[in-house]
N, C-alpha and C positions, 0 to 999 in steps of 0.2 A: 601695866596692861600688856598682854602678849599681842603681838602683831599677827594678823592673818597671814599664814604661809601660802603663797601663790602656788597653784598647781598648773603649770604651763606645759601644754602638750606640744612637743616639737615633732614635726612630720618629716618623714623620709621623702626624697624626690618622687618615689613611686606613689606615695600617699598624696602628695601634692598634685600629681597627674590626675588622680581620682577626684580631688577637689576641683580641679580645673573643669572636668567634665560636668560636675554639678553646677559650677559657676556659669558655664555656657547655657545650661538649661534655664537658669535664672535670667541670664541676659536675653534669651529668646522670649521668655515670658514678658519681661519688661518692654522689649521692643514691640511686641504685639499690643500690649496695653497702651504704650505711647501712641501708636498709630490709631487706636480706637478712641482716645480721649477727644471728646467734642461736646458741645452743648446738647443736652437731651439724653446723654449716656449716664446711666446710674453706676454707682460704685459697685453694686452687685453684678452688673454686666462685666465690669473689669475683673472682678473676682472670678467669674465663670471662665473668662478668657485665660487667666493665669492657671487655674486648675487644669483646664484642658491641655494647655501647652506642656505643663509639667508632667501630667500623667501620660500623655502621648509619647513623651520622651523616655518613659520608663521610670520616672521619678515620683516622689511623694512630696506634697507641700509641707514645708517645715512648720509653718505657722498653725495649720489646722489641727486643733486639739491640744496645742501647746499651752499647758496650764489652763485648759478649757477655752482657749480662743476659738471662735466658731468659723473662721474663714481662712482662705489661702493667702490673702494679702492684708496689709494695713493700708487704708485709703484715707489720708488725712487732708481735709479741704480747708483752705483759707486759714482761720485761726487755730485749727487743729494741728498740733505739732507732730504727733506720732501715735501709733497704736489704735487709730480709729477703725471701727468695725464697718465693713461694707454693708450697704443696705439698698434694697430696691427703692426706698423712699428718698434716698439722697441722690438727687439728679443734678448733674453738673450744669452750670450756667455760664454764659459768656462772661469772661472776665475773672472767673475763678482761678485758683492756683491749687493744684492737687499734688501731694507727695504720696508716692506709691512704694511701699516696702514689700519685698517678695523674697521668699526663701524656698529652696528645694533640697531634698535628700536624694542622692543617687549612690547606690552601692555602699550605703552607710556613711557617706560623707556629705557635708552641708555646703551650700552656697547661699550667700545673703547679699542683697544689694537694694538700693533705693534710688528713685529719680523724682525730681519735681518738675511738673509739666504745666504750662499755661493752657487754659481752656479758651480757645478762640482768641479774640483781641483782648489782651490783658494789659493793665497799667504798666508802663515801662519800669517803674520802681520795683514791681514784683518780679518781672523778668530779670532785672538786674540783681535782686536779692538771690534768686535761684542760681544765677551765674556765680555770684560771690561764694555761695555755699559749695558749689562744684569746684571752683578754683581752690578753695581752702582744703577740700578733700584731697585734691591732687598735690597740693603743697605738703600735706601730711604724709602722703605715700612717698613722695620724693625724699622727704626727710628721713623716712625709714630706710630707703634704699641707700642714701648717702651714709647714714649712721652705721648700717651693717657693713658697707664697703670699707669704712675707715677702721672698723673694729672698736670704735669708741662710743657708738650710738647707744642711747638709752630711750626707754619707752616715752618719757615725757618730751623728748625732742619732737615727736609727732604732735603732741598736744600743743606745744609752743608754736610749731609751724602753722597749724590750723588757726590758732588764735591770732597770730601776727598777720596772716593773710586776710582774716576778717577785719581786724582793726584797721589795717591800711586801706581797706576798701570803703570804709564809711562807718556810720553810727548804727551798728546792728547789735541786737542782743544775742549773746551766745548762751543757749539754753544750758542751765546747770543741772547736774544730777543724771543726765543722760549722755550717752556717747557710744564709742565703739567697743569692741570686745574681741577676745580670742575666738577662734572658730575652728571646727574640725569634725570630730565624731559627735559633737554636740553643737547646737547652734550658738549657744553662749558659753564661753569658757573664760578662764583667766587668761590675760589680765584685762581689766577695764581700761579703756582708752579715753581719757577726758579730752575735751576739745579746747582746753585752756590749761595753762600752768607753766611753771619754770622748767627750762630744759635740763638735761643731764641727770635725771632721777629715774628710779625704777629699774626693772629688769633690762639686761642687755639686749640689743637688737642683733639677733644671730640667725644664721641659716636654719630653716626648719620652722621658724615662727610664722604663723598664719594669723592675720588680724582682719577685722572689719573696721574700716575707718569711716566715721559716721557723723559729720557735722550737722547740727540743727541750729538755725539762726532765725531771728525775728526782726520785724521792722520797729519794734518797741522794746518793752521790758523783757528780760530773760526769764522772768518768773512764770511758772506754770501751775496748773491745777488739773487734777484727775476728775473726770465726770463720774456720775453715779453708775455708769455701766461697768466700772472697775477697770477700764482699759484706756479710753480716749483721753489723751493729754492735750490741753488747750492752753493758749497764752492767757494769763490773768487779765491783761489789759485789752484783750480782743484784737491785738495786732496780728498781721499776717505772718506766716512762718514758712520756712523751707527746710527740707530734709533730704540729704543725699548720702549714698553709701556705696562703697566697693569692698569686696573681699580681696585680700592680697596675701602673697606668701613671699618670704625671703629665701633665696637660694644662694649658692656659693658665688654665682656670677651675676646676681642682680635681683630685682624684684619682678614678680609676676602678678599682674592684676587679674585675678582668676575670673572675675565677673565682667571684664571688659572683652569684647570680641577680639580686639587686636592685642590683648594682653597688657595694654597700657602704652604701647609703643608711640602712638600719636602724641600723647601728652608728656611722656617721660624720655623718649628717645633712647640713648645709650644706657640709661639706668635699667632698662628692661632686660631680663635674662634672655639669652639666646636659646634657652631650653623651651622650644615650642613644638612638641610632638605633632606629627602630621594629622593624627586622628583627633586632636583636640584644639588645634589652632584655627584661627579664622582671620580673614583679611577684611 
């Protein structure tokens, strides 16, 4: 059997600057939705906020129309893992947990990120799960930066770092079959980035590589099912789920988290590239 030949798009620093601009649009949309999350708000309300922020910035929602997807965000609540369609009938309630995935295209380049947000007063174990997912994402990004700096890093070093961060934090299910991906002039590109696996395998981590790192974890089984709408993925056992994501790029002098307003500096420190053009950086 012939193996699939990966088609990995390496970006120039100038192209990564453009991706940073798209990433900041996504960051602004997610910040606006985070502020709006509250009991009584519908997922359709959040979708309208995202579309407004993206279009007012001169961008286009990546998700809307993508393989027929009807909205600008994925809004996955409680046992929904990913790809849930916003609806005026889905109204957030106190104690819910919502994962919001958002993408934008600006000048032909994509940004993609996701957050998980507690709705009002939420059970501590749900807040903790969301934090574990976020910490695992940052562990994966840090592994990418260190691997590129050493010249010996491989793609599955990211997968291994994400998995180890989750396993050390407790008994969580790591959703299989879904994960991160390359990103650039298309939202989804090679390579696929699993959230588990042995290190030291796959393509080399090199400058110009842009990836979305995207952990998805549950309070129970990692097994999922797709609903009849053809999009919404839920946990089979009904357990709660969390999903977070950042888009990042490797440069000669470090990593740049394109969808983080500070480029990732607060979480990664000296691993972050010094390349922060004045017109796209944020404090």
